[in-house]
C-alpha positions in Angstrom: -13.9 24.4 -30.4 -14.0 25.7 -34.0 -17.3 25.0 -35.5 -17.8 23.8 -39.1 -19.0 27.2 -40.4 -16.0 29.0 -39.0 -13.7 26.4 -40.4 -15.1 26.9 -43.9 -14.8 30.7 -43.7 -11.2 30.3 -42.5 -10.4 27.9 -45.3 -11.9 30.2 -47.9 -9.9 33.2 -46.7 -6.8 31.1 -46.7 -7.4 30.3 -50.4 -7.8 34.0 -51.2 -4.4 34.7 -49.5 -2.8 31.9 -51.4 -4.3 33.1 -54.7 -3.0 36.6 -54.1 0.5 35.3 -53.3 0.5 33.1 -56.5 -0.5 36.1 -58.7 2.4 38.1 -57.4 0.1 40.5 -55.4 1.3 42.1 -52.2 -1.0 42.3 -49.1 -0.4 45.4 -47.0 -1.4 45.4 -43.3 -1.5 49.2 -42.5 -1.2 48.8 -38.7 1.4 46.0 -38.7 5.1 46.6 -38.3 7.9 44.1 -38.8 10.1 43.6 -35.7 10.6 41.6 -32.5 7.7 40.1 -30.6 7.9 40.6 -26.9 11.5 41.6 -27.4 12.4 38.4 -29.3 13.0 37.6 -33.0 14.4 34.8 -35.1 14.4 31.1 -34.1 13.4 30.5 -30.5 15.4 27.8 -28.8 14.1 26.3 -25.5 16.4 25.5 -22.7 17.0 21.8 -23.0 18.0 21.4 -19.4 20.7 19.0 -18.1 22.4 16.8 -20.7 20.2 18.2 -23.5 17.0 16.7 -22.1 13.8 18.3 -20.9 14.3 18.8 -17.1 11.1 18.4 -15.1 10.7 19.9 -11.7 12.5 18.1 -8.9 10.6 14.9 -8.0 8.5 14.9 -11.2 8.8 12.0 -13.7 10.4 12.8 -17.1 7.4 11.4 -18.8 4.5 8.9 -18.1 4.9 7.3 -21.6 7.0 4.4 -20.5 4.7 3.6 -17.6 1.6 3.8 -19.8 3.1 1.5 -22.4 4.0 -1.0 -19.7 0.5 -1.2 -18.1 -2.0 -0.2 -20.8 -2.3 -3.7 -22.4 -3.9 -4.9 -19.1 -6.7 -2.3 -19.2 -9.9 -3.1 -21.0 -13.2 -1.5 -22.0 -16.3 -3.1 -20.7 -19.5 -2.8 -22.8 -22.7 -3.7 -20.9 -26.2 -4.4 -22.1 -28.6 -4.2 -19.1 -32.3 -4.6 -18.5 -34.1 -1.4 -17.5 -37.6 -0.6 -16.5 -39.4 2.6 -17.4 -42.5 4.1 -18.8 -43.8 2.6 -22.0 -44.8 6.0 -23.4 -43.4 9.6 -23.2 -45.1 12.9 -23.5 -43.7 15.6 -25.8 -44.7 19.2 -25.0 -47.1 20.5 -27.6 -48.5 17.1 -28.6 -51.9 16.0 -27.2 -50.9 12.3 -27.1 -48.2 10.1 -25.7 -45.6 8.5 -28.0 -44.7 4.8 -27.4 -41.1 4.2 -26.4 -39.5 1.6 -28.7 -38.7 -1.5 -26.7 -35.4 -3.3 -26.8 -34.8 -6.9 -27.4 -36.9 -9.1 -25.1 -35.1 -10.9 -22.4 -35.8 -14.3 -20.9 -38.6 -12.9 -18.7 -40.1 -11.2 -21.8 -40.4 -7.7 -20.2 -38.5 -4.5 -19.9 -36.1 -2.7 -22.3 -32.4 -2.8 -22.7 -29.9 -0.1 -22.3 -26.2 0.1 -23.2 -23.4 1.4 -21.0 -19.7 1.2 -20.8 -17.0 1.2 -18.1 -13.4 0.1 -17.6 -11.6 -2.7 -15.9 -8.2 -4.5 -15.8 -6.8 -8.0 -15.8 -5.4 -9.2 -12.4 -4.5 -12.7 -13.7 -3.2 -14.3 -16.8 -6.2 -16.6 -17.0 -8.8 -13.9 -17.6 -10.0 -12.4 -14.2 -10.9 -8.7 -14.6 -11.6 -6.2 -11.8 -14.2 -3.5 -12.3 -16.9 -1.6 -10.4 -20.1 -3.3 -9.2 -22.2 -0.4 -10.7 -20.7 -1.1 -14.1 -22.0 -4.7 -14.3 -24.8 -4.9 -11.6 -27.7 -5.2 -14.0 -25.9 -6.7 -17.0 -27.5 -9.3 -19.2 -24.6 -9.3 -21.6 -21.0 -8.2 -21.1 -18.4 -7.6 -23.9 -14.8 -6.9 -23.1 -12.7 -4.9 -25.6 -9.0 -5.6 -25.2 -6.2 -3.1 -26.0 -5.6 -4.8 -29.4 -9.4 -4.3 -30.1 -10.3 -8.0 -29.8 -13.8 -8.5 -28.3 -14.6 -11.3 -25.8 -17.7 -12.2 -23.9 -17.5 -12.1 -20.2 -19.4 -13.5 -17.2 -19.8 -12.1 -13.7 -17.8 -14.1 -11.1 -19.0 -12.1 -8.1 -20.1 -8.6 -7.0 -19.9 -6.7 -3.7 -22.2 -3.6 -3.6 -20.8 -2.7 -0.2 -17.4 -1.8 -1.7 -18.7 -1.2 -5.3 -16.3 -3.9 -6.6 -16.9 -6.8 -9.0 -14.9 -9.5 -10.8 -15.8 -10.7 -14.3 -14.0 -13.4 -16.4 -13.2 -14.0 -20.1 -12.1 -17.3 -21.5 -8.6 -17.6 -22.6 -5.0 -17.6 -21.3 -1.8 -15.7 -21.2 -3.5 -12.3 -20.8 -1.3 -9.3 -19.7 -2.1 -8.4 -16.1 -1.2 -6.0 -13.3 -1.1 -6.4 -9.6 -2.4 -4.5 -6.5 0.2 -2.7 -4.4 -0.6 -3.1 -0.7 2.7 -2.4 1.0 3.6 1.1 -0.3 0.8 3.3 0.9 0.2 6.4 -1.3 0.8 9.8 0.3 -0.9 13.1 -0.4 1.2 14.7 -3.2 2.3 11.4 -4.9 1.9 11.1 -8.6 -0.9 8.9 -10.0 -2.0 7.8 -13.5 -5.6 6.9 -14.3 -6.1 4.7 -17.3 -9.5 3.9 -18.8 -12.1 4.5 -21.5 -13.9 7.8 -20.8 -16.8 8.3 -23.2 -15.7 5.2 -25.0 -12.2 6.7 -25.9 -10.2 3.5 -25.2 -6.7 3.6 -23.8 -7.0 7.1 -22.3 -4.4 8.1 -19.7 -4.6 11.1 -17.4 -2.1 12.1 -14.7 -2.3 14.0 -11.4 -1.5 13.6 -7.7 -3.1 12.0 -4.7 -5.2 14.9 -3.3 -6.4 13.2 -0.1 -6.7 9.9 1.7 -9.3 8.4 4.0 -12.3 10.1 2.3 -15.5 8.8 3.7 -19.3 9.3 3.0 -18.7 9.4 -0.7 -21.5 6.9 -1.4 -24.2 5.6 1.0 -23.5 1.9 0.0 -19.8 2.1 0.7 -19.7 4.3 3.8 -19.0 1.4 6.2 -16.1 -0.2 4.3 -14.2 2.1 2.1 -11.9 5.1 2.8 -11.4 6.5 -0.6 -8.3 7.9 -2.2 -9.0 11.4 -3.7 -7.1 12.1 -6.9 -7.0 15.0 -9.3 -6.2 13.0 -12.4 -9.2 13.5 -14.7 -11.7 10.7 -14.6 -15.0 10.9 -16.4 -18.0 8.8 -17.5 -16.6 5.4 -18.7 -13.5 5.5 -16.3 -15.4 3.6 -13.6 -13.6 0.4 -12.8 -10.3 1.4 -14.4 -7.0 1.3 -12.5 -5.1 4.1 -10.7 -1.4 3.5 -11.0 1.6 5.0 -9.2 4.7 6.0 -11.1 6.0 2.5 -10.9 3.0 1.0 -12.7 1.5 -0.6 -9.5 -2.2 -0.5 -9.0 -3.0 1.6 -6.0 -6.7 2.1 -6.6 -9.8 1.4 -8.6 -11.4 4.5 -10.1 -15.0 4.7 -8.8 -16.6 8.1 -8.6 -16.2 11.9 -9.2 -17.5 14.9 -7.5 -19.1 17.2 -10.1 -22.0 19.5 -10.5 -21.8 19.2 -14.3 -21.2 15.5 -14.8 -17.7 16.1 -16.1 -14.3 16.0 -14.3 -13.6 19.0 -12.1 -10.4 17.5 -10.7 -12.0 15.6 -7.7 -12.1 11.9 -8.3 -12.2 9.0 -5.9 -10.6 5.5 -6.1 -11.0 2.4 -3.9 -7.6 1.8 -2.3 -5.7 -1.4 -3.3 -5.7 -2.6 0.3 -9.5 -2.9 0.1 -9.8 -4.0 -3.5 -7.2 -6.9 -3.3 -8.9 -8.6 -0.3 -12.4 -8.2 -1.8 -11.6 -9.4 -5.3 -9.7 -12.4 -3.9 -12.8 -13.4 -1.9 -15.0 -12.9 -4.9 -12.8 -15.1 -7.1 -12.7 -17.8 -4.4 -16.4 -17.9 -3.4 -18.4 -15.5 -5.7 -19.7 -13.4 -2.8 -18.6 -11.6 0.4 -19.9 -12.7 3.7 -19.5 -10.2 6.6 -20.1 -10.6 10.3 -23.3 -9.0 11.6 -24.7 -8.5 15.1 -27.7 -6.3 14.4 -26.7 -2.9 15.9 -27.3 0.6 14.7 -24.3 2.8 15.7 -23.4 6.4 15.7 -20.4 8.5 16.6 -21.4 11.2 19.1 -19.9 14.7 19.1 -18.1 16.2 22.1 -21.2 17.8 23.5 -23.1 14.6 23.4 -20.4 12.7 25.2 -20.5 15.4 27.9 -24.3 15.2 28.1 -23.8 11.5 28.5 -21.6 12.1 31.5 -18.4 11.1 29.7 -15.3 13.2 28.8 -15.4 15.2 25.6 -12.5 13.1 24.3 -14.3 9.8 24.7 -13.9 7.4 21.8 -16.3 4.6 20.9 -19.6 3.9 19.2 -23.0 4.7 20.7 -25.7 2.1 20.2 -28.9 3.8 18.9 -30.9 0.6 18.1 -30.8 -3.1 18.6 -32.5 -5.3 16.1 -35.0 -7.6 17.8 -33.9 -11.3 17.7 -30.5 -10.4 16.2 -27.2 -11.7 17.8 -26.6 -8.5 19.7 -30.1 -8.6 21.2 -29.5 -12.2 22.3 -26.1 -11.2 23.7 -27.7 -8.5 26.0 -26.5 -5.3 24.2 -28.8 -2.4 24.9 -29.7 1.0 23.4 -27.5 3.6 25.0 -24.5 1.3 25.4 -21.1 2.7 24.3 -19.0 0.1 22.5 -15.3 0.8 23.3 -13.6 -2.3 21.9 -14.3 -5.3 19.6 -12.4 -8.5 20.4 -10.0 -6.5 22.4 -9.2 -3.9 19.7 -10.3 -0.4 20.7 -12.6 1.5 18.4 -12.6 5.2 17.9 -16.0 5.6 16.2 -18.9 3.7 14.7 -17.1 3.1 11.4 -14.3 1.3 13.1 -16.7 -0.8 15.1 -18.7 -1.8 12.0 -15.6 -2.8 10.1 -14.2 -4.9 12.9 -17.4 -6.8 13.2 -17.6 -7.2 9.4 -14.2 -8.9 9.4 -15.4 -11.7 11.7 -16.4 -14.9 10.0 -20.2 -15.6 10.5 -20.7 -18.1 13.3 -17.6 -16.9 15.2 -17.8 -15.3 18.7 -17.4 -11.6 19.1 -16.5 -10.0 22.4 -17.9 -6.5 22.7 -16.5 -4.3 25.5 -19.2 -1.8 26.6 -19.5 1.3 28.8 -23.0 1.2 30.3 -23.7 4.1 32.5 -20.2 4.3 33.7 -19.9 0.5 34.3 -17.7 -1.8 32.2 -19.7 -4.6 30.7 -18.7 -7.4 28.3 -21.2 -8.9 25.8 -20.3 -12.2 24.0 -22.2 -12.3 20.7 -22.2 -15.0 18.0 -21.9 -13.2 14.6 -24.5 -13.8 11.9 -24.3 -13.0 8.2 -24.7 -9.3 7.3 -27.7 -8.7 5.0 -27.1 -6.7 1.8 -27.1 -2.9 2.0 -30.5 -2.8 0.2 -32.0 -5.2 2.7 -30.7 -3.2 5.6 -32.2 0.0 4.1 -35.5 -1.6 3.4 -35.6 -2.8 7.0 -35.2 0.7 8.3 -38.0 2.0 6.1 -40.2 -1.1 6.4 -42.8 -1.9 9.0 -42.3 1.1 11.2 -44.7 2.2 13.8 -46.2 5.3 12.3 -46.4 8.4 14.5 -48.8 11.1 13.3 -49.8 14.2 15.1 -53.3 14.1 16.6 -55.3 16.7 18.4 -56.9 16.1 21.7 -53.7 14.9 23.5 -52.8 16.8 26.6 -49.5 16.5 28.5 -49.3 15.2 32.0 -48.2 17.9 34.3 -45.9 20.8 33.5 -43.6 20.8 30.5 -40.1 19.2 30.9 -37.6 21.5 29.4 -40.3 22.6 27.0 -41.6 19.1 26.3 -45.1 18.0 27.1 -45.0 14.2 27.3 -47.7 11.6 27.6 -47.7 7.9 28.5 -48.5 5.2 25.9 -52.0 4.4 27.2 -54.4 2.4 25.0 -56.1 5.6 23.8 -52.7 7.2 22.9 -51.7 4.1 21.0 -54.9 4.2 19.1 -54.7 7.9 18.3 -51.1 7.6 17.1 -51.3 4.2 15.4 -48.8 2.6 17.7 -48.5 -1.1 18.1 -48.6 -2.9 21.5 -44.8 -3.4 21.3 -44.0 0.3 21.1 -42.3 1.7 24.3 -41.5 5.2 25.6 -43.4 8.4 25.9 -45.0 10.5 23.1 -44.3 14.2 22.7 -47.7 15.8 22.8 -46.6 19.4 22.8 -43.5 21.5 22.5 -43.2 24.9 24.1 -42.4 27.7 21.6 -38.9 29.1 21.9 -37.8 26.3 24.3 -34.6 24.3 23.8 -36.8 21.4 22.6 -38.3 23.6 19.9 -34.9 24.9 18.8 -33.7 21.2 18.6 -36.6 20.4 16.2 -38.6 18.2 18.4 -42.3 18.0 17.4 -45.5 16.6 18.6 -45.9 13.0 17.6 -42.3 12.0 18.2 -41.5 9.1 20.5 -38.9 9.3 23.2 -37.7 5.8 24.0 -34.6 6.4 26.1 -32.9 9.1 28.2 -29.2 8.6 28.3 -28.8 4.8 28.4 -32.0 4.1 30.2 -35.4 3.2 28.7 -38.4 5.2 29.9 -42.1 4.4 29.9 -43.6 7.4 31.7 -43.3 11.2 31.7 -42.2 11.0 35.4 -39.2 8.9 34.4 -38.3 11.5 31.8 -38.5 14.3 34.4 -36.3 12.3 36.9 -33.6 11.6 34.3 -33.5 15.2 33.2 -33.3 16.5 36.7 -30.5 14.0 37.5 -28.5 15.2 34.6 -29.0 18.9 35.5 -28.0 18.1 39.2 -24.8 16.4 37.9 -23.8 19.6 36.2 -24.1 18.2 32.7 -24.7 20.7 29.8 -27.7 18.7 28.6 -29.3 15.3 28.3 -29.3 12.7 25.5 -32.7 11.7 24.2 -33.3 8.8 21.9 -36.1 9.9 19.6 -38.0 8.1 16.9 -39.2 10.5 14.2 -42.8 10.7 13.2 -43.7 8.0 10.5 -40.3 6.3 11.1 -38.6 3.6 13.1 -35.0 4.8 13.1 -33.9 5.9 16.6 -31.8 9.0 16.6 -29.9 10.4 19.7 -30.1 14.2 20.2 -28.8 16.5 22.9 -31.4 18.5 24.7 -29.3 21.4 26.1 -30.3 23.0 29.4 -31.0 26.7 29.7 -29.0 28.6 32.2 -30.8 29.1 35.5 -32.0 32.7 36.0 
């Protein structure tokens, strides 16, 4: 970008040239010679293509202008004022005292400061319903919508769904221009897309690109269970959140949500919530203001091939491994156990933990769910009555909440010889007291780990709690030894241990691989 100083020097030099020409002077460039440039001279005429028009590559649209003019009136800018908490003072290097931070306008509660932010959204009905991202309006105390004709309208939140990062807001009025979600025509990698929004407050900005990928997961911890994102390379930046992604027919195929960037700006990797997800969620928000998902109280994971083998199952096994069962939750009441492998939900096979979670979530709370389970090679069916899934924040706080803390303590000796490098002890009253374990804790405690052993390479450490081996709970070191020897005798490459980390309560399955016999 040309800076102001350079611009002024250039302008001054231009005036000197103009003055010289006006005075009849001649400027001589000693090293310049008149003649063709790159072998060409005179007026350059571009090849107009077929029928005198610009001919794009095969399959490319002639221009996005008609599409943009058609859909842009439905896209809005969303200005948000939200309540934030933070330090009342800030320290500046070099000053011996702290400077008070000016407080914003006091809210109803009379505390905190306000911050301003902006995002995008779009009308999905003529009576004023607007789709945007949950993170755009989550903490809003005041929302102003700026229309394409620059009118400003106040808006209210109709409903939010943090699990998909979608929200619906509404403005008063009628006969608004609106667009619709496209569910039938699924976008393919390589299809053209147009992103419209308000990056950095620049209203009505359009960028174009292609679908770079589909089914992208693990983009955001809150949305992992419910959204397979579209990846697009149309530039989206700060302020584009909540805006629509269109196909070349002007149909909404996604809601712009996130970017991958190490700088904060677009690097050509953006993510949009697919229309198939957004349409269902927004319709439920408009109808009831919230989303209720089925819940059974299970923590699931998808094992890798080596874990399936160590579990005594084929490497190609599909399903979801149960790593924890919430006490008192529907699954616990239905008899589901840690170590179970869920293979189907209501008769529909599941390939992994994500599919199982989504199928359970689609069930209306209060309905019955039939879980088909592989338990130690036996087929078992558990009938569970679905509850209401807590919010993602509540689920996370539950994992980090009242855990039994495990801290290393000297003076603990393992019973007998090490088991694959693990020295384990029973949960005697003395051990519980030393490690701060409650009376409800079960399993065996790792008291020592042999240096250089498979257990050490796996990262097992003193103070960890082993609760299950394979799908069976254990309560004594002898049971651990028996289960390990049985797996080795069966020719398995290792054994699956369910371990609770020190100072945590989340149970994690790990594969303790066997060393080859000498």
